[in-house]
N, C-alpha and C positions, 0 to 999 in steps of 0.2 A: 435450372431445371428443380421444378417443385417435387420435398420428399413426401411421401408416399406418409400417412397417419395412420401408425401404428394402432391395432384394436385393442383394447385394457385388456388384460388377463386378469382375471379377479382369483382370488385365492379359495378354495373349498374347505368346507370347517375341518376334515381330514388332514388337509395342507396346514390350515394351523394351527390346531392341536401337536402336530409335529415341531412346529415352529415353539410353539409354547413349552412341550417338553424337552427339548435340547435347549430351550434359554433356560429352563429352571433346571435340567440338570448341570449347566457350564455352570452356574456360582450357588450353588446348592451349599457349599461350604463357608462363600462369601457371605448368605442367607443369615445363617449360622450363629457368623459367628457378629453381624449387625445384632439381631436379635439378644443376645449375647450380651452386647453393649450397654444396651437400655436398665438388663438385667442387674448388670452391675453398677451402673448411675445410679438407678433406684437401692441399691444396697443389697440386693436379693441374690448375694452371690452363692449360698448352698442352701438356705430353707425352703423346704415347700411347705406345699397347704396341710397341715396339722402332725407336721414335726415338730417332736419336743426338742427342747437346748439342756436339756439337764442330764448329769451327767450320772446322777445315783439315784433311784427309788428311796421309798420313806425306808426301806430296812436298812438303808445303807452297803448294802452288797451292791456292784457293779456290772451294767447293763450293756447292750451290745449297742446303746444311744452313745455315739461320740462328738464331743464337744469341738463345736468350730465356731470360731469368733469372726468378724468380718470386720477389716477397720477400712473403710470404704473410703480411701483416697482420691479415686477413681472421678469423685463428685469433684473435691477440689482441682482438682489437674483441670476438667472440662470445663469447669468453673473460669478457671484464671483465662484459659485459650478462649474461653468464647469475648469474658471480658476486655482481653488483649484486644482482639478482633474490632470489639467495640469501641474501642479508644482511638483507633484512626478514624473513626467518627464517616464508614463507609455510606456513601450515599450516592445517587443520581441526577444529574443535573442535564438537561438540551440546549444543547450547541449548536450554533450555525456553523453546519460544514463549511461555507465560505464565512468570515468576518466582515468582509466588503460589500456580500451581495444582500440588500436590502430584504429581501424575499426569503430569502434565510434566514434572515434576521427573527423576522415574522414566524416564519415559521418554528424556528425554535422559541418562540415567545410563547407562541399559543401551545405547541406541545408541553411547553413546561408549565403554564396554567394549569392544560388540565390532567398532569400528574398531581401534582400539588391539590388537587381537589380527592384525586383517587387516593388520597393518604390519609386524608379526610374520612373521606368515604369508605372506606375497607381496611382503615385501622394500621394501615402498612409498616409503622415504626412500630409497634407490640410486635407485627410478624418477624421485621428483621430483627428486633431482639432474640426472639424464641429460634430462628433461623441459625443466627452466629452458634449457640449453645447446640442445636443439633448436629451442625455442621464440625464440631469438634466432636461429637457423644458418637456419632453415629458413621460419620465418614464421610457419605453423600444426603446429599439434598437435592430434593425435587417438587415444583411444583405446576397443576396442572390447573388450566383457564378454561372456561367455558361460559357462555351466553346464555343466560337464563330469559328469556323471553315473560315469562310468568312469575315474574320476582320485583323488586321494587317496589315503589309507590303508585301508586292507584290513578291513572292519570283519565276515566271516561268510563266508557260504558260502551257495549257492540249494541247496536238497533236490533230492537225487536224485529220478531218474524211472528208471522201467525202460523199455523198445522201445513199449510201450504210452502213455507219459503221465503212469503213474500213481505218484503219489509214493512213496517208500519209508520206512521206518520203520525202528529198528533193534527184532530180536524182542524180546529183553531190558527194556530199560529204555521201551520205545513211542514213543522222540524221534525226532523227524524226521534222516535222514543228512543231512549234508551232502555235495554233490557238488565235488571237490579242485578239478576244471575248470574251474567256474564262481564265480571268487569275487566279491563285494560288495563295491564299494568307498563310501567316506564321500561321497565327490563333492568338485569342486572348484572353483572360481572360476579361468577363463582371462581372463588381459587379454593383450591381443595392441594389441602400437604398429604404429599404420598411417602408412604413408609418405603424408604430405599428398600427395603427385605421382599414388597410386593410390586418389584419395576421388573419386567426381565427384556433382553435383549437379543439378537441375533445373535447366537453362539457361535458364529467366525470372524466377528467382528471384536478390533481391536483398541478399537476407544466407543466411548457412548457417547460420545457424539457423532461418530460415521456409522454409524449401525442402521442399516435401511428403516427399520421400523424400532419403538418400543413398545413395552404390552404392560398394563395395570390387571394385576389381580385381584376381586377384593370379594365378598360375601354380599348376598343382600335376600332377605326374608325371601321366599318362594310364596309367597300369598300376596307381596306386594310387586313380585310381578308377574304373575299370573292379573291380579287387579289392573294393573298398568296396557296389558297387552290382550284384552279379555276381549276385544273385538276384532284380533284378529285370530285366526281359525290356526293357520298352519305353524303359529308360533305357540302361540297356546297348547297346541296337540304335543308339541314336542318339551313342554317344561311340563302339562300333567302327567306324562309316560315317563317321565325322569325317576328314578328308582331313591328312595331314602338313604341319603348316603349322610354319612357323620364325618364333619372338617374339624383337626382342633387348629384352632382361630390364636394369633396372636395380638395382644392389646396395648400397643404402645405408652398409650396414656395409663392404663394399669400395668402394668409391666407383666401379664401375667398370660397365659392361655387356658383357650374355655373352649368346650365341645360344643360339638350343634349338628342338630340336624335339619332343624329346620331353613337352612338357611342355602343355600346352592352358590356356586363359584359361579363366576363371572369372569368372562379374560376380554380387556377391553386391546386394538391391535394400531397403530396408528402409525402409518406406513410417510414417510418421508416424501417429499413431492420429488420425483426420478422420473427417470425412462419410462418404464411400467407405468406409474404413478404420474402422471404431468402434476397433476394442481394436490398430491398426495392423497390417501385413503382409508378410511377406517372403515374396522370392522372389530361390535363388540355379540360375543357370543357366552351361552349358556345353554348347558346339556344338551351339548354338540348340534343348537340350531344358531343361526342368525338372527339376532335380534335386530341390530341396525347393521346400517353399512351405507359408504358413499362418500363420496372425495369430500377433502378438507374442506370446510366453511372460510372459503376467499384463499384457499389456499397455506394457512398459515397452520403451522407446527404447534400444538397445544404443550407439549411438555417441555420442562426447565429444569437441566439439568445442573449440578456441578457437586464438585470432588473434593474432597481434603488432602490426600495423599495417593498420588498418578503415579504408578511403575509402569515401564515399559512392556512387561511382560502380560500384563492383566489389562483387562478392559475396567475395571472395577475400582473404586475408592475406597480408602482405607482409614479411620479414624486414631485419633493418638491412645485412645484404649489399645489397642494395640501393641502399641511400643512397653505399657506397663504391668501386660496380662503378666507375664511371668514373677514379675515383682511384687505383684498384688498378690497371687498364688504363695508365694515363701511368703510375703509377711504376715499371711494369715493363716500359714502351716505355723510358723512358729510362735506367734499370739496366741494362737490355740493351745500348742501346747505349752506354754507361759504357762494362761491359766489351768491346766489339766494339773502341773505339779502344785501350784496352790493349792487347788483343791486335794488332791488324794495325799499328797506327802505334805501341807502346808502349816498343818498346825505341830506345833513339841509335842513328844511322844517322851512317856516313861519306862523305862526297862529296870523289872527286876528278877533275882534269879528266881527260876521256878522253886515251890514252895513255900516263898516267902508270901508275906501276907502286908496286904493294905490297908488299912482303916481311918475314915475320919476320925482328926483326932479334936482336941481344945477347939471351942472357936473364941477368938479372943475380940476386942473391935477391931476390926480393920485386917483381921488376920486368921487366916484359915489353915488350920494345923492339919496335918497326914501324918499315922502314927502306921509303922514299918516293924518286921519282925524278920531278921535275917540280912542279909546284905545292903548297904543302902544302894537303891535307886538311882539309875543314871537318868537322865534329861536327854533326849537326842533332840537336837533343835530342828525345828521344821523348815519348808525350803521355799521360796518366794518367785523362782522362777528367774532369777535375777542374769545366772547364766545366760540367757538367751536373748536380755536386753539389748546387749553390745550390737547383737547381729542384726536382730532385728531395725535399731537405727541407724545399723552401714546398709541396711537393704533400702530405707527408705530414703536416704542419703545418696545414695547412687539410683535408686529411679529418679529423682528429684534434679539429679544433674542429667542424667540423660534427655528427661523431658524437657531442659532448660530450667527450670524453679530453685535448682539449689539454691543461689542467696539472692529470691525474691520475697524472701518471710517480712512480716509487716515487722517482726520484732528487729529485724538486723538492718531496715530500713529505716527504720523511725530514728537509730543510734547514729546515721551518717549527716555526714556534714551537706549543706544545700549543692555545692561541687560535686560530691559523688553522685547525690541521687541526679541529680541533672544529668552527669555520663553513662548512669541505670538505663536512666530511663529512653536515652537514645539507641542504648545498644537493644533494648528488650524491643523497639521499632523496630532492628534490623531483623530480631529472632523471628519477629511475625506478620514483618512485613509481607511477607510469600503467601502467608495463609490471609490476610487480610486481602491480599491483591485478588487471590481467586474468589473470595468472598464477593468482593465489590463487583467482579468481572458477571458472578452468579443474579446480583442487585440490574445488572443492566441487561443482560439478555432477558430479563424476566420483565422491567419495564417497558423495553425495547416491542416485546411480546403484546403485552398490556395497551401500549397506546397503538400498534398497529390497529391489534383489534379495533379497537375505541373508534379509530377511523372509518369501520365500518357499521360499528351494533352502533353507538353513540349516538339519541335521536336529538334533534335542535333543545328540545327541551332539557334532555340532562347538559347540554353545552354552555347554556347560560348562565347557568352558577359560576361558570370556572371562569369562561372569559370574554362575559358579559353582553349587554343587546348589541353595542358599539361592536364588535370584532364579529358580527353572524355575515359580517359580507365578509371578510376574510374564511371566511371556513373552508373552502372550498383548497 
């Protein structure tokens, strides 16, 4: 008996807003940690715009400004993890499902040729290097792939038409006349790196990969949206009637926050193919107005996600920075205390009895004399803060041991014999192999999605440089 086709039930704007609020509330603490990780990596542990680092003012009196030093070991740890992952030379190669099947071999060969062309066109190797560092620093990687038909190289122009919309032809040759103001582009993929703190999920899901939907939030200039939808009155009305709201936006590239009132919050929801949405579905909303919606093109889910350290009780992943946070805080505190001792009681001091007088004595070549009356003055030596040094070094050593960096400093490695270096290299591979495998799985998911979209979007003209004209007969 044939099963009846269920009518697709769409989500309203109110329902989508509830999904966003629940997802944002569930991961609010994780989002704050991710933003803080970026600040720690950049060395902005304490300092705020306009804040002074001076402990004293010109009069020598102590002010309420506290000295806070930053020992940025986060940068070293993250860079080491990123380079250790890249040391595995992670990559993707298209392989036949069945080595004995000639058709599978040809499919793998063509897919590999297209992937190699994509690596050159989209500079994927540079992205891989940056992803390895972001993977260690933020704890999550997220990429979004979309096809832009109005990008790439120009391959021609649309046919010119008259005022009635009728096509125009050359009177002598009879060929269509091109419209110089309407170029036709070959099209190009747009690969967008999504900051993990701007990615939200279903609040009830226990895994990002099993979440029924993933959402992206971003701010876009209101004028830009109004210009884009100027011919659609219903959407333009919703954008125009929205109040002037101020947002605090975190910019990962600047490691800083900024306030803006000229932008609006845009929320994008992407539902995976399921019983409710057989081909998947997406919504793009702003100002309680649905700007775009529809099934996912070709049913391909466009968001790729990967996590650094995943835990059974949380759907989100954490970075190595979470492990070293308490050590960094303690190292900075003790270092600040050491520096404060050097500033406040670092200089030697002269103690003399009340009523005694000190005067400048005779100046001889290379000698500065001081004359006194009364009891002989005493010199109180200053403090250099060395009482904190052993504690700071112990904290640094413990931190490096916790993150498996204790014996991998270049100074120690240079003194070891070749066999010991070989053993250390093998040991390092075992330690970072887990993260390298996770990162490589992310690359596999990314390339698989990119190649799947390429089958549907890339025109023949774009495939010729990759596979050659002789392979066009095998295109299907």
